[in-house]
mmCIF file of the N, C-alpha and C atoms, coordinates in Angstrom:
data_MODEL
# 
_entry.id   MODEL 
# 
loop_
_atom_site.group_PDB 
_atom_site.id 
_atom_site.type_symbol 
_atom_site.label_atom_id 
_atom_site.label_alt_id 
_atom_site.label_comp_id 
_atom_site.label_asym_id 
_atom_site.label_entity_id 
_atom_site.label_seq_id 
_atom_site.pdbx_PDB_ins_code 
_atom_site.Cartn_x 
_atom_site.Cartn_y 
_atom_site.Cartn_z 
_atom_site.occupancy 
_atom_site.B_iso_or_equiv 
_atom_site.pdbx_formal_charge 
_atom_site.auth_seq_id 
_atom_site.auth_comp_id 
_atom_site.auth_asym_id 
_atom_site.auth_atom_id 
_atom_site.pdbx_PDB_model_num 
ATOM 1   N N  . MET A 1 1  ? -9.362 7.152  -1.324  1.00 0.00 ? 1  MET A N  1 
ATOM 2   C CA . MET A 1 1  ? -8.277 7.269  -0.369  1.00 0.00 ? 1  MET A CA 1 
ATOM 3   C C  . MET A 1 1  ? -8.887 7.560  0.999   1.00 0.00 ? 1  MET A C  1 
ATOM 4   N N  . ILE A 1 2  ? -8.289 7.003  2.016   1.00 0.00 ? 2  ILE A N  1 
ATOM 5   C CA . ILE A 1 2  ? -8.761 7.168  3.389   1.00 0.00 ? 2  ILE A CA 1 
ATOM 6   C C  . ILE A 1 2  ? -7.653 7.835  4.191   1.00 0.00 ? 2  ILE A C  1 
ATOM 7   N N  . ARG A 1 3  ? -8.004 8.842  4.967   1.00 0.00 ? 3  ARG A N  1 
ATOM 8   C CA . ARG A 1 3  ? -7.030 9.479  5.866   1.00 0.00 ? 3  ARG A CA 1 
ATOM 9   C C  . ARG A 1 3  ? -7.384 9.055  7.278   1.00 0.00 ? 3  ARG A C  1 
ATOM 10  N N  . GLU A 1 4  ? -6.406 8.563  8.017   1.00 0.00 ? 4  GLU A N  1 
ATOM 11  C CA . GLU A 1 4  ? -6.644 8.067  9.368   1.00 0.00 ? 4  GLU A CA 1 
ATOM 12  C C  . GLU A 1 4  ? -5.633 8.669  10.327  1.00 0.00 ? 4  GLU A C  1 
ATOM 13  N N  . THR A 1 5  ? -5.969 8.689  11.603  1.00 0.00 ? 5  THR A N  1 
ATOM 14  C CA . THR A 1 5  ? -5.001 9.049  12.637  1.00 0.00 ? 5  THR A CA 1 
ATOM 15  C C  . THR A 1 5  ? -4.638 7.794  13.397  1.00 0.00 ? 5  THR A C  1 
ATOM 16  N N  . SER A 1 6  ? -3.587 7.862  14.172  1.00 0.00 ? 6  SER A N  1 
ATOM 17  C CA . SER A 1 6  ? -3.128 6.676  14.892  1.00 0.00 ? 6  SER A CA 1 
ATOM 18  C C  . SER A 1 6  ? -4.127 6.206  15.938  1.00 0.00 ? 6  SER A C  1 
ATOM 19  N N  . ALA A 1 7  ? -5.056 7.045  16.335  1.00 0.00 ? 7  ALA A N  1 
ATOM 20  C CA . ALA A 1 7  ? -6.043 6.652  17.334  1.00 0.00 ? 7  ALA A CA 1 
ATOM 21  C C  . ALA A 1 7  ? -7.025 5.629  16.784  1.00 0.00 ? 7  ALA A C  1 
ATOM 22  N N  . GLN A 1 8  ? -7.133 5.553  15.461  1.00 0.00 ? 8  GLN A N  1 
ATOM 23  C CA . GLN A 1 8  ? -8.042 4.588  14.870  1.00 0.00 ? 8  GLN A CA 1 
ATOM 24  C C  . GLN A 1 8  ? -7.375 3.234  14.795  1.00 0.00 ? 8  GLN A C  1 
ATOM 25  N N  . GLY A 1 9  ? -8.155 2.188  14.568  1.00 0.00 ? 9  GLY A N  1 
ATOM 26  C CA . GLY A 1 9  ? -7.731 0.795  14.523  1.00 0.00 ? 9  GLY A CA 1 
ATOM 27  C C  . GLY A 1 9  ? -6.363 0.540  13.920  1.00 0.00 ? 9  GLY A C  1 
ATOM 28  N N  . ASN A 1 10 ? -6.275 -0.470 13.096  1.00 0.00 ? 10 ASN A N  1 
ATOM 29  C CA . ASN A 1 10 ? -5.076 -0.825 12.353  1.00 0.00 ? 10 ASN A CA 1 
ATOM 30  C C  . ASN A 1 10 ? -3.976 -1.448 13.200  1.00 0.00 ? 10 ASN A C  1 
ATOM 31  N N  . SER A 1 11 ? -4.304 -1.921 14.393  1.00 0.00 ? 11 SER A N  1 
ATOM 32  C CA . SER A 1 11 ? -3.256 -2.610 15.141  1.00 0.00 ? 11 SER A CA 1 
ATOM 33  C C  . SER A 1 11 ? -2.899 -3.879 14.373  1.00 0.00 ? 11 SER A C  1 
ATOM 34  N N  . GLY A 1 12 ? -1.663 -4.263 14.468  1.00 0.00 ? 12 GLY A N  1 
ATOM 35  C CA . GLY A 1 12 ? -1.219 -5.461 13.780  1.00 0.00 ? 12 GLY A CA 1 
ATOM 36  C C  . GLY A 1 12 ? -0.698 -5.218 12.373  1.00 0.00 ? 12 GLY A C  1 
ATOM 37  N N  . LEU A 1 13 ? -0.690 -3.976 11.905  1.00 0.00 ? 13 LEU A N  1 
ATOM 38  C CA . LEU A 1 13 ? -0.123 -3.693 10.591  1.00 0.00 ? 13 LEU A CA 1 
ATOM 39  C C  . LEU A 1 13 ? 1.390  -3.859 10.652  1.00 0.00 ? 13 LEU A C  1 
ATOM 40  N N  . LYS A 1 14 ? 1.965  -4.388 9.599   1.00 0.00 ? 14 LYS A N  1 
ATOM 41  C CA . LYS A 1 14 ? 3.421  -4.559 9.532   1.00 0.00 ? 14 LYS A CA 1 
ATOM 42  C C  . LYS A 1 14 ? 3.978  -3.529 8.557   1.00 0.00 ? 14 LYS A C  1 
ATOM 43  N N  . TRP A 1 15 ? 4.627  -2.524 9.121   1.00 0.00 ? 15 TRP A N  1 
ATOM 44  C CA . TRP A 1 15 ? 5.138  -1.389 8.345   1.00 0.00 ? 15 TRP A CA 1 
ATOM 45  C C  . TRP A 1 15 ? 6.539  -1.673 7.862   1.00 0.00 ? 15 TRP A C  1 
ATOM 46  N N  . PHE A 1 16 ? 6.855  -1.186 6.646   1.00 0.00 ? 16 PHE A N  1 
ATOM 47  C CA . PHE A 1 16 ? 8.224  -1.279 6.159   1.00 0.00 ? 16 PHE A CA 1 
ATOM 48  C C  . PHE A 1 16 ? 8.539  -0.147 5.195   1.00 0.00 ? 16 PHE A C  1 
ATOM 49  N N  . LYS A 1 17 ? 9.844  0.109  5.049   1.00 0.00 ? 17 LYS A N  1 
ATOM 50  C CA . LYS A 1 17 ? 10.345 1.108  4.112   1.00 0.00 ? 17 LYS A CA 1 
ATOM 51  C C  . LYS A 1 17 ? 10.918 0.372  2.907   1.00 0.00 ? 17 LYS A C  1 
ATOM 52  N N  . SER A 1 18 ? 10.983 1.063  1.807   1.00 0.00 ? 18 SER A N  1 
ATOM 53  C CA . SER A 1 18 ? 11.554 0.494  0.595   1.00 0.00 ? 18 SER A CA 1 
ATOM 54  C C  . SER A 1 18 ? 13.034 0.189  0.797   1.00 0.00 ? 18 SER A C  1 
ATOM 55  N N  . SER A 1 19 ? 13.475 -0.883 0.194   1.00 0.00 ? 19 SER A N  1 
ATOM 56  C CA . SER A 1 19 ? 14.905 -1.191 0.229   1.00 0.00 ? 19 SER A CA 1 
ATOM 57  C C  . SER A 1 19 ? 15.694 -0.191 -0.606  1.00 0.00 ? 19 SER A C  1 
ATOM 58  N N  . TYR A 1 20 ? 15.005 0.588  -1.443  1.00 0.00 ? 20 TYR A N  1 
ATOM 59  C CA . TYR A 1 20 ? 15.646 1.623  -2.253  1.00 0.00 ? 20 TYR A CA 1 
ATOM 60  C C  . TYR A 1 20 ? 15.740 2.957  -1.515  1.00 0.00 ? 20 TYR A C  1 
ATOM 61  N N  . SER A 1 21 ? 15.202 3.024  -0.304  1.00 0.00 ? 21 SER A N  1 
ATOM 62  C CA . SER A 1 21 ? 15.228 4.267  0.457   1.00 0.00 ? 21 SER A CA 1 
ATOM 63  C C  . SER A 1 21 ? 16.676 4.588  0.802   1.00 0.00 ? 21 SER A C  1 
ATOM 64  N N  . ASP A 1 22 ? 17.153 5.704  0.300   1.00 0.00 ? 22 ASP A N  1 
ATOM 65  C CA . ASP A 1 22 ? 18.531 6.103  0.539   1.00 0.00 ? 22 ASP A CA 1 
ATOM 66  C C  . ASP A 1 22 ? 18.548 7.606  0.786   1.00 0.00 ? 22 ASP A C  1 
ATOM 67  N N  . SER A 1 23 ? 18.863 7.987  1.992   1.00 0.00 ? 23 SER A N  1 
ATOM 68  C CA . SER A 1 23 ? 18.868 9.388  2.367   1.00 0.00 ? 23 SER A CA 1 
ATOM 69  C C  . SER A 1 23 ? 19.961 9.610  3.394   1.00 0.00 ? 23 SER A C  1 
ATOM 70  N N  . SER A 1 24 ? 20.371 10.850 3.554   1.00 0.00 ? 24 SER A N  1 
ATOM 71  C CA . SER A 1 24 ? 21.343 11.148 4.595   1.00 0.00 ? 24 SER A CA 1 
ATOM 72  C C  . SER A 1 24 ? 20.733 10.933 5.976   1.00 0.00 ? 24 SER A C  1 
ATOM 73  N N  . ASN A 1 25 ? 19.402 10.974 6.052   1.00 0.00 ? 25 ASN A N  1 
ATOM 74  C CA . ASN A 1 25 ? 18.690 10.685 7.293   1.00 0.00 ? 25 ASN A CA 1 
ATOM 75  C C  . ASN A 1 25 ? 17.767 9.500  7.030   1.00 0.00 ? 25 ASN A C  1 
ATOM 76  N N  . PRO A 1 26 ? 18.113 8.307  7.528   1.00 0.00 ? 26 PRO A N  1 
ATOM 77  C CA . PRO A 1 26 ? 17.331 7.117  7.199   1.00 0.00 ? 26 PRO A CA 1 
ATOM 78  C C  . PRO A 1 26 ? 15.880 7.155  7.682   1.00 0.00 ? 26 PRO A C  1 
ATOM 79  N N  . SER A 1 27 ? 15.528 8.095  8.550   1.00 0.00 ? 27 SER A N  1 
ATOM 80  C CA . SER A 1 27 ? 14.136 8.166  8.994   1.00 0.00 ? 27 SER A CA 1 
ATOM 81  C C  . SER A 1 27 ? 13.281 9.015  8.049   1.00 0.00 ? 27 SER A C  1 
ATOM 82  N N  . ASP A 1 28 ? 13.897 9.646  7.034   1.00 0.00 ? 28 ASP A N  1 
ATOM 83  C CA . ASP A 1 28 ? 13.144 10.441 6.054   1.00 0.00 ? 28 ASP A CA 1 
ATOM 84  C C  . ASP A 1 28 ? 12.605 9.526  4.970   1.00 0.00 ? 28 ASP A C  1 
ATOM 85  N N  . CYS A 1 29 ? 11.497 8.904  5.247   1.00 0.00 ? 29 CYS A N  1 
ATOM 86  C CA . CYS A 1 29 ? 10.962 7.953  4.298   1.00 0.00 ? 29 CYS A CA 1 
ATOM 87  C C  . CYS A 1 29 ? 9.466  7.767  4.517   1.00 0.00 ? 29 CYS A C  1 
ATOM 88  N N  . VAL A 1 30 ? 8.843  7.236  3.504   1.00 0.00 ? 30 VAL A N  1 
ATOM 89  C CA . VAL A 1 30 ? 7.449  6.830  3.613   1.00 0.00 ? 30 VAL A CA 1 
ATOM 90  C C  . VAL A 1 30 ? 7.458  5.342  3.927   1.00 0.00 ? 30 VAL A C  1 
ATOM 91  N N  . GLU A 1 31 ? 6.599  4.925  4.825   1.00 0.00 ? 31 GLU A N  1 
ATOM 92  C CA . GLU A 1 31 ? 6.452  3.511  5.138   1.00 0.00 ? 31 GLU A CA 1 
ATOM 93  C C  . GLU A 1 31 ? 5.089  3.046  4.655   1.00 0.00 ? 31 GLU A C  1 
ATOM 94  N N  . ILE A 1 32 ? 5.010  1.779  4.275   1.00 0.00 ? 32 ILE A N  1 
ATOM 95  C CA . ILE A 1 32 ? 3.717  1.218  3.883   1.00 0.00 ? 32 ILE A CA 1 
ATOM 96  C C  . ILE A 1 32 ? 3.453  -0.056 4.669   1.00 0.00 ? 32 ILE A C  1 
ATOM 97  N N  . ALA A 1 33 ? 2.178  -0.361 4.799   1.00 0.00 ? 33 ALA A N  1 
ATOM 98  C CA . ALA A 1 33 ? 1.731  -1.604 5.411   1.00 0.00 ? 33 ALA A CA 1 
ATOM 99  C C  . ALA A 1 33 ? 0.635  -2.167 4.506   1.00 0.00 ? 33 ALA A C  1 
ATOM 100 N N  . PRO A 1 34 ? 0.991  -3.133 3.664   1.00 0.00 ? 34 PRO A N  1 
ATOM 101 C CA . PRO A 1 34 ? -0.005 -3.682 2.751   1.00 0.00 ? 34 PRO A CA 1 
ATOM 102 C C  . PRO A 1 34 ? -0.942 -4.668 3.446   1.00 0.00 ? 34 PRO A C  1 
ATOM 103 N N  . THR A 1 35 ? -2.197 -4.635 3.055   1.00 0.00 ? 35 THR A N  1 
ATOM 104 C CA . THR A 1 35 ? -3.190 -5.618 3.476   1.00 0.00 ? 35 THR A CA 1 
ATOM 105 C C  . THR A 1 35 ? -3.911 -6.061 2.203   1.00 0.00 ? 35 THR A C  1 
ATOM 106 N N  . PRO A 1 36 ? -4.725 -7.077 2.256   1.00 0.00 ? 36 PRO A N  1 
ATOM 107 C CA . PRO A 1 36 ? -5.419 -7.509 1.042   1.00 0.00 ? 36 PRO A CA 1 
ATOM 108 C C  . PRO A 1 36 ? -6.335 -6.447 0.438   1.00 0.00 ? 36 PRO A C  1 
ATOM 109 N N  . THR A 1 37 ? -6.865 -5.562 1.246   1.00 0.00 ? 37 THR A N  1 
ATOM 110 C CA . THR A 1 37 ? -7.841 -4.590 0.742   1.00 0.00 ? 37 THR A CA 1 
ATOM 111 C C  . THR A 1 37 ? -7.330 -3.164 0.658   1.00 0.00 ? 37 THR A C  1 
ATOM 112 N N  . ALA A 1 38 ? -6.149 -2.877 1.227   1.00 0.00 ? 38 ALA A N  1 
ATOM 113 C CA . ALA A 1 38 ? -5.650 -1.500 1.232   1.00 0.00 ? 38 ALA A CA 1 
ATOM 114 C C  . ALA A 1 38 ? -4.141 -1.478 1.419   1.00 0.00 ? 38 ALA A C  1 
ATOM 115 N N  . ILE A 1 39 ? -3.539 -0.405 0.921   1.00 0.00 ? 39 ILE A N  1 
ATOM 116 C CA . ILE A 1 39 ? -2.131 -0.111 1.199   1.00 0.00 ? 39 ILE A CA 1 
ATOM 117 C C  . ILE A 1 39 ? -2.145 1.093  2.138   1.00 0.00 ? 39 ILE A C  1 
ATOM 118 N N  . HIS A 1 40 ? -1.643 0.896  3.360   1.00 0.00 ? 40 HIS A N  1 
ATOM 119 C CA . HIS A 1 40 ? -1.610 1.960  4.364   1.00 0.00 ? 40 HIS A CA 1 
ATOM 120 C C  . HIS A 1 40 ? -0.264 2.668  4.243   1.00 0.00 ? 40 HIS A C  1 
ATOM 121 N N  . ILE A 1 41 ? -0.276 3.993  4.311   1.00 0.00 ? 41 ILE A N  1 
ATOM 122 C CA . ILE A 1 41 ? 0.913  4.807  4.070   1.00 0.00 ? 41 ILE A CA 1 
ATOM 123 C C  . ILE A 1 41 ? 1.077  5.798  5.221   1.00 0.00 ? 41 ILE A C  1 
ATOM 124 N N  . ARG A 1 42 ? 2.312  5.951  5.701   1.00 0.00 ? 42 ARG A N  1 
ATOM 125 C CA . ARG A 1 42 ? 2.570  6.925  6.767   1.00 0.00 ? 42 ARG A CA 1 
ATOM 126 C C  . ARG A 1 42 ? 3.976  7.503  6.617   1.00 0.00 ? 42 ARG A C  1 
ATOM 127 N N  . ASP A 1 43 ? 4.207  8.604  7.292   1.00 0.00 ? 43 ASP A N  1 
ATOM 128 C CA . ASP A 1 43 ? 5.511  9.261  7.352   1.00 0.00 ? 43 ASP A CA 1 
ATOM 129 C C  . ASP A 1 43 ? 6.336  8.564  8.431   1.00 0.00 ? 43 ASP A C  1 
ATOM 130 N N  . SER A 1 44 ? 7.504  8.080  8.084   1.00 0.00 ? 44 SER A N  1 
ATOM 131 C CA . SER A 1 44 ? 8.313  7.349  9.062   1.00 0.00 ? 44 SER A CA 1 
ATOM 132 C C  . SER A 1 44 ? 8.767  8.224  10.218  1.00 0.00 ? 44 SER A C  1 
ATOM 133 N N  . LYS A 1 45 ? 8.815  9.551  10.012  1.00 0.00 ? 45 LYS A N  1 
ATOM 134 C CA . LYS A 1 45 ? 9.215  10.448 11.098  1.00 0.00 ? 45 LYS A CA 1 
ATOM 135 C C  . LYS A 1 45 ? 8.099  10.634 12.119  1.00 0.00 ? 45 LYS A C  1 
ATOM 136 N N  . LYS A 1 46 ? 6.855  10.359 11.714  1.00 0.00 ? 46 LYS A N  1 
ATOM 137 C CA . LYS A 1 46 ? 5.709  10.523 12.601  1.00 0.00 ? 46 LYS A CA 1 
ATOM 138 C C  . LYS A 1 46 ? 4.817  9.280  12.540  1.00 0.00 ? 46 LYS A C  1 
ATOM 139 N N  . PRO A 1 47 ? 5.315  8.148  13.041  1.00 0.00 ? 47 PRO A N  1 
ATOM 140 C CA . PRO A 1 47 ? 4.545  6.904  12.918  1.00 0.00 ? 47 PRO A CA 1 
ATOM 141 C C  . PRO A 1 47 ? 3.198  6.942  13.634  1.00 0.00 ? 47 PRO A C  1 
ATOM 142 N N  . GLY A 1 48 ? 3.042  7.814  14.608  1.00 0.00 ? 48 GLY A N  1 
ATOM 143 C CA . GLY A 1 48 ? 1.764  7.934  15.294  1.00 0.00 ? 48 GLY A CA 1 
ATOM 144 C C  . GLY A 1 48 ? 0.851  8.983  14.685  1.00 0.00 ? 48 GLY A C  1 
ATOM 145 N N  . GLY A 1 49 ? 1.294  9.609  13.626  1.00 0.00 ? 49 GLY A N  1 
ATOM 146 C CA . GLY A 1 49 ? 0.525  10.684 12.997  1.00 0.00 ? 49 GLY A CA 1 
ATOM 147 C C  . GLY A 1 49 ? -0.491 10.175 11.993  1.00 0.00 ? 49 GLY A C  1 
ATOM 148 N N  . ALA A 1 50 ? -0.892 11.062 11.119  1.00 0.00 ? 50 ALA A N  1 
ATOM 149 C CA . ALA A 1 50 ? -1.904 10.741 10.115  1.00 0.00 ? 50 ALA A CA 1 
ATOM 150 C C  . ALA A 1 50 ? -1.396 9.660  9.167   1.00 0.00 ? 50 ALA A C  1 
ATOM 151 N N  . ARG A 1 51 ? -2.346 8.870  8.677   1.00 0.00 ? 51 ARG A N  1 
ATOM 152 C CA . ARG A 1 51 ? -2.049 7.815  7.714   1.00 0.00 ? 51 ARG A CA 1 
ATOM 153 C C  . ARG A 1 51 ? -2.998 7.940  6.540   1.00 0.00 ? 51 ARG A C  1 
ATOM 154 N N  . LEU A 1 52 ? -2.557 7.441  5.423   1.00 0.00 ? 52 LEU A N  1 
ATOM 155 C CA . LEU A 1 52 ? -3.407 7.352  4.243   1.00 0.00 ? 52 LEU A CA 1 
ATOM 156 C C  . LEU A 1 52 ? -3.575 5.877  3.916   1.00 0.00 ? 52 LEU A C  1 
ATOM 157 N N  . ALA A 1 53 ? -4.688 5.553  3.298   1.00 0.00 ? 53 ALA A N  1 
ATOM 158 C CA . ALA A 1 53 ? -4.887 4.198  2.795   1.00 0.00 ? 53 ALA A CA 1 
ATOM 159 C C  . ALA A 1 53 ? -5.480 4.308  1.400   1.00 0.00 ? 53 ALA A C  1 
ATOM 160 N N  . THR A 1 54 ? -5.006 3.459  0.517   1.00 0.00 ? 54 THR A N  1 
ATOM 161 C CA . THR A 1 54 ? -5.491 3.475  -0.851  1.00 0.00 ? 54 THR A CA 1 
ATOM 162 C C  . THR A 1 54 ? -5.683 2.037  -1.335  1.00 0.00 ? 54 THR A C  1 
ATOM 163 N N  . ALA A 1 55 ? -6.457 1.884  -2.369  1.00 0.00 ? 55 ALA A N  1 
ATOM 164 C CA . ALA A 1 55 ? -6.679 0.560  -2.943  1.00 0.00 ? 55 ALA A CA 1 
ATOM 165 C C  . ALA A 1 55 ? -5.372 0.027  -3.525  1.00 0.00 ? 55 ALA A C  1 
ATOM 166 N N  . PRO A 1 56 ? -5.148 -1.279 -3.454  1.00 0.00 ? 56 PRO A N  1 
ATOM 167 C CA . PRO A 1 56 ? -3.917 -1.835 -4.014  1.00 0.00 ? 56 PRO A CA 1 
ATOM 168 C C  . PRO A 1 56 ? -3.703 -1.478 -5.488  1.00 0.00 ? 56 PRO A C  1 
ATOM 169 N N  . ALA A 1 57 ? -4.754 -1.440 -6.288  1.00 0.00 ? 57 ALA A N  1 
ATOM 170 C CA . ALA A 1 57 ? -4.605 -1.099 -7.707  1.00 0.00 ? 57 ALA A CA 1 
ATOM 171 C C  . ALA A 1 57 ? -4.134 0.345  -7.877  1.00 0.00 ? 57 ALA A C  1 
ATOM 172 N N  . ALA A 1 58 ? -4.633 1.247  -7.057  1.00 0.00 ? 58 ALA A N  1 
ATOM 173 C CA . ALA A 1 58 ? -4.200 2.650  -7.124  1.00 0.00 ? 58 ALA A CA 1 
ATOM 174 C C  . ALA A 1 58 ? -2.739 2.769  -6.714  1.00 0.00 ? 58 ALA A C  1 
ATOM 175 N N  . TRP A 1 59 ? -2.314 2.032  -5.697  1.00 0.00 ? 59 TRP A N  1 
ATOM 176 C CA . TRP A 1 59 ? -0.918 2.065  -5.270  1.00 0.00 ? 59 TRP A CA 1 
ATOM 177 C C  . TRP A 1 59 ? -0.016 1.521  -6.377  1.00 0.00 ? 59 TRP A C  1 
ATOM 178 N N  . ALA A 1 60 ? -0.427 0.427  -7.011  1.00 0.00 ? 60 ALA A N  1 
ATOM 179 C CA . ALA A 1 60 ? 0.362  -0.151 -8.096  1.00 0.00 ? 60 ALA A CA 1 
ATOM 180 C C  . ALA A 1 60 ? 0.501  0.844  -9.247  1.00 0.00 ? 60 ALA A C  1 
ATOM 181 N N  . ALA A 1 61 ? -0.563 1.560  -9.569  1.00 0.00 ? 61 ALA A N  1 
ATOM 182 C CA . ALA A 1 61 ? -0.507 2.565  -10.626 1.00 0.00 ? 61 ALA A CA 1 
ATOM 183 C C  . ALA A 1 61 ? 0.446  3.692  -10.241 1.00 0.00 ? 61 ALA A C  1 
ATOM 184 N N  . PHE A 1 62 ? 0.403  4.131  -8.997  1.00 0.00 ? 62 PHE A N  1 
ATOM 185 C CA . PHE A 1 62 ? 1.296  5.190  -8.512  1.00 0.00 ? 62 PHE A CA 1 
ATOM 186 C C  . PHE A 1 62 ? 2.757  4.733  -8.599  1.00 0.00 ? 62 PHE A C  1 
ATOM 187 N N  . VAL A 1 63 ? 3.048  3.555  -8.104  1.00 0.00 ? 63 VAL A N  1 
ATOM 188 C CA . VAL A 1 63 ? 4.423  3.047  -8.137  1.00 0.00 ? 63 VAL A CA 1 
ATOM 189 C C  . VAL A 1 63 ? 4.892  2.917  -9.587  1.00 0.00 ? 63 VAL A C  1 
ATOM 190 N N  . GLY A 1 64 ? 4.031  2.438  -10.465 1.00 0.00 ? 64 GLY A N  1 
ATOM 191 C CA . GLY A 1 64 ? 4.389  2.333  -11.877 1.00 0.00 ? 64 GLY A CA 1 
ATOM 192 C C  . GLY A 1 64 ? 4.707  3.692  -12.473 1.00 0.00 ? 64 GLY A C  1 
ATOM 193 N N  . PHE A 1 65 ? 3.953  4.699  -12.082 1.00 0.00 ? 65 PHE A N  1 
ATOM 194 C CA . PHE A 1 65 ? 4.181  6.060  -12.593 1.00 0.00 ? 65 PHE A CA 1 
ATOM 195 C C  . PHE A 1 65 ? 5.505  6.637  -12.110 1.00 0.00 ? 65 PHE A C  1 
ATOM 196 N N  . VAL A 1 66 ? 5.791  6.508  -10.814 1.00 0.00 ? 66 VAL A N  1 
ATOM 197 C CA . VAL A 1 66 ? 7.003  7.132  -10.275 1.00 0.00 ? 66 VAL A CA 1 
ATOM 198 C C  . VAL A 1 66 ? 8.273  6.367  -10.630 1.00 0.00 ? 66 VAL A C  1 
ATOM 199 N N  . THR A 1 67 ? 8.155  5.120  -11.056 1.00 0.00 ? 67 THR A N  1 
ATOM 200 C CA . THR A 1 67 ? 9.355  4.365  -11.410 1.00 0.00 ? 67 THR A CA 1 
ATOM 201 C C  . THR A 1 67 ? 9.664  4.427  -12.895 1.00 0.00 ? 67 THR A C  1 
ATOM 202 N N  . GLN A 1 68 ? 8.829  5.088  -13.674 1.00 0.00 ? 68 GLN A N  1 
ATOM 203 C CA . GLN A 1 68 ? 9.111  5.257  -15.103 1.00 0.00 ? 68 GLN A CA 1 
ATOM 204 C C  . GLN A 1 68 ? 10.268 6.235  -15.258 1.00 0.00 ? 68 GLN A C  1 
ATOM 205 N N  . GLY A 1 69 ? 11.039 6.025  -16.238 1.00 0.00 ? 69 GLY A N  1 
ATOM 206 C CA . GLY A 1 69 ? 12.020 7.052  -16.470 1.00 0.00 ? 69 GLY A CA 1 
ATOM 207 C C  . GLY A 1 69 ? 13.294 6.573  -16.923 1.00 0.00 ? 69 GLY A C  1 
# 
């Protein structure tokens, strides 16, 4: 996993929220920007703040885990 700040590269990333995001405050969400080599993750309330990046396989495993039930 990589932790980044907005001062580092990554220009041109296309961020989006899940279509399942449902909250009383629509800005309370995690956004992702997928690339071929990494899934970039940030807090939608602080788009210029810290970001995480993880391998696509790790993200797929995480999503599979949280959607079980």
